[in-house]
C-alpha positions in Angstrom: 225.0 64.7 105.9 227.1 64.0 102.8 225.6 67.0 101.0 226.5 69.3 103.9 230.1 68.0 103.9 230.5 68.6 100.2 229.2 72.1 100.5 231.6 72.9 103.3 234.5 71.6 101.2 233.5 73.8 98.2 233.0 76.9 100.3 236.4 76.5 101.9 238.2 76.7 98.5 240.4 79.8 97.9 241.0 78.8 94.3 240.4 76.1 91.7 241.9 75.4 88.3 240.0 72.9 86.0 242.0 71.4 83.2 243.8 74.7 82.5 245.8 74.9 79.2 248.0 77.9 78.4 249.4 78.3 74.9 251.8 81.0 73.7 252.6 82.0 70.2 256.4 82.1 69.9 257.2 83.1 66.3 255.6 80.6 64.1 255.4 78.0 66.9 252.8 77.3 69.6 254.2 76.6 73.0 252.1 74.9 75.6 253.2 76.2 79.0 250.4 74.4 80.9 248.9 71.2 79.6 245.7 70.6 81.4 246.5 71.6 85.0 243.8 70.9 87.6 244.4 72.2 91.2 242.5 73.1 94.3 243.8 75.2 97.2 241.7 75.6 100.3 241.5 78.7 102.4 244.4 78.9 105.0 246.5 76.3 103.1 250.2 76.8 102.8 251.3 75.4 99.4 254.6 75.4 97.6 254.7 75.2 93.8 258.0 73.8 92.6 259.6 72.8 89.3 262.7 73.4 87.1 262.9 76.2 84.5 260.4 75.6 81.8 258.1 73.5 84.0 255.3 76.0 83.9 255.5 77.3 87.4 255.8 80.9 86.4 252.9 80.6 84.1 250.9 78.9 86.8 251.8 81.7 89.2 250.7 84.3 86.7 247.4 82.4 86.3 246.8 82.3 90.1 247.7 86.0 90.4 245.2 86.9 87.6 248.1 88.3 85.5 247.1 85.9 82.8 244.0 83.9 81.8 243.7 80.3 80.5 243.7 79.5 76.8 241.3 76.8 77.6 240.0 75.4 80.9 238.7 77.5 83.9 240.2 79.3 86.8 237.9 80.1 89.8 239.1 82.5 92.5 236.7 82.3 95.4 234.2 80.6 93.1 234.3 83.4 90.5 235.3 82.5 86.9 238.4 84.6 86.1 238.2 84.1 82.3 234.8 85.9 82.3 236.2 89.0 83.9 237.1 92.3 82.1 240.5 93.9 82.4 239.1 96.4 84.9 237.7 93.5 87.0 241.0 91.6 86.8 242.9 94.8 88.0 240.5 95.1 90.9 241.0 91.4 91.8 244.8 91.8 91.7 244.5 94.8 94.0 242.0 93.4 96.5 242.3 89.6 96.5 245.9 88.8 95.7 248.8 90.0 97.8 252.0 89.8 95.7 255.5 89.3 97.2 258.2 89.3 94.5 261.9 88.3 94.5 262.9 91.8 93.5 260.7 93.6 96.1 259.1 96.0 93.5 259.1 98.9 95.9 258.8 102.5 94.8 262.3 103.9 95.5 261.3 107.6 95.9 258.8 107.2 98.7 259.1 105.9 102.2 258.0 102.6 103.8 254.6 104.0 104.9 253.8 105.4 101.5 254.8 102.1 99.7 252.5 100.1 101.9 249.7 102.7 101.7 249.8 102.8 97.8 247.3 99.9 97.2 244.8 101.6 99.6 244.9 104.7 97.6 243.9 102.7 94.5 241.0 101.3 96.7 239.8 104.8 97.3 240.0 104.6 101.1 240.0 107.8 103.1 243.3 109.0 104.8 242.5 107.9 108.3 241.6 104.4 107.2 244.7 104.2 105.0 246.8 105.2 107.9 245.2 102.7 110.3 245.7 99.8 107.8 249.2 100.7 106.7 250.4 101.2 110.3 248.9 97.8 111.2 250.5 96.0 108.3 253.9 97.6 109.0 253.7 96.6 112.6 252.8 93.0 111.6 256.2 92.7 109.9 258.1 94.5 112.7 259.1 97.7 110.9 257.2 100.4 112.8 260.5 102.2 113.6 261.4 102.3 109.8 258.1 103.7 108.6 259.7 107.0 107.3 262.8 105.4 105.7 263.1 105.0 102.0 263.8 101.6 100.5 267.5 102.4 99.8 267.9 103.0 103.5 266.8 99.5 104.4 268.5 96.1 104.2 267.3 93.5 101.7 265.4 91.6 104.4 263.7 94.8 105.6 262.7 95.7 102.0 261.1 92.2 101.6 259.2 92.8 104.9 257.9 96.1 103.4 256.8 94.1 100.3 255.0 91.6 102.6 253.3 94.5 104.5 252.2 95.9 101.2 250.8 92.5 100.2 248.9 92.3 103.5 247.4 95.8 103.6 244.3 95.1 101.5 243.5 91.9 103.5 243.8 89.7 100.4 242.4 86.2 100.0 245.8 84.8 98.9 249.4 85.8 99.5 251.4 84.8 96.4 255.1 84.8 97.1 257.4 84.3 94.0 260.9 83.3 95.1 260.6 85.6 98.2 264.1 84.8 99.4 265.9 84.6 96.1 267.8 87.9 96.6 268.6 87.3 100.3 271.3 85.6 102.2 270.3 82.4 104.0 270.0 84.0 107.5 267.8 86.8 106.2 265.8 84.4 104.0 265.1 82.3 107.1 263.7 85.5 108.8 261.4 86.2 105.9 260.2 82.6 105.9 259.4 83.0 109.6 257.3 86.0 108.8 255.3 84.0 106.2 255.0 81.1 108.6 253.5 83.5 111.2 251.1 84.9 108.6 249.9 81.4 107.8 249.4 80.7 111.5 247.2 83.8 111.6 244.9 82.3 109.0 246.3 83.6 105.7 246.3 81.4 102.5 249.9 81.3 101.1 251.0 80.1 97.7 254.8 80.0 97.5 256.6 79.6 94.2 260.2 78.4 94.6 262.9 76.1 93.2 264.6 75.6 96.6 263.8 72.6 98.7 264.6 74.2 102.0 262.1 77.1 101.3 259.4 74.7 100.1 259.9 72.7 103.3 258.0 75.5 105.1 254.8 74.7 103.2 252.3 72.0 104.3 251.8 70.8 100.7 254.1 70.6 97.7 253.0 70.7 94.1 255.7 69.8 91.6 255.4 70.7 87.9 257.2 69.2 85.0 256.7 70.0 81.3 253.5 71.9 82.0 251.7 69.2 84.0 251.5 68.4 87.7 254.0 65.6 88.4 253.2 65.2 92.1 250.9 66.8 94.7 251.7 65.7 98.2 251.3 66.7 101.8 254.6 67.9 103.4 255.9 67.1 106.9 256.6 70.5 108.2 259.8 70.9 110.1 
């Protein structure tokens, strides 16, 4: 019975970091951004990563998003060791397994909502009808069907962030990684965006939220706090 339970726990992991160290060369100095971070996040967890500037949270976000690899230690995404992957494999992982939502939206200004959301599917090599089906579904999921043919500069900040969320969803990723997703929004619009992320979690998505704001982190079910490159605390959160 014990062995079965352990297997179930392992299989339910979305990601795992084992004693991850990340060192950068800054001039003639070595800077340790992460100092032996070990972390597990299960599928369908909603986790907020917090910490002041210089705490290592941006480096940890880059690690989780496969934008960087550990100097030492191991990072496993769905049980696959990321440090053993080639650049092409990492690019494929970023396109298929990680849905990114950035503070600055990162939309392509010259194309419309549908085309922005469709773009990752083109990289996947899907045919036109499948791209349309998926993009339409993702746009509908964030309530923007009636804005499909508008360009980003014709949308409000909150609508642009919804487009970014739809684009993050369209490849059916393992993890939605949201980096300060309300940082450029007013409080009312920010609350609307957090409601969208709450709904996505309720539908079964794994969400990792990087923020320095307590009211945003309060939406998560677990809060991991970093300080000086190490995990200072890792606690369940009483969701409002």
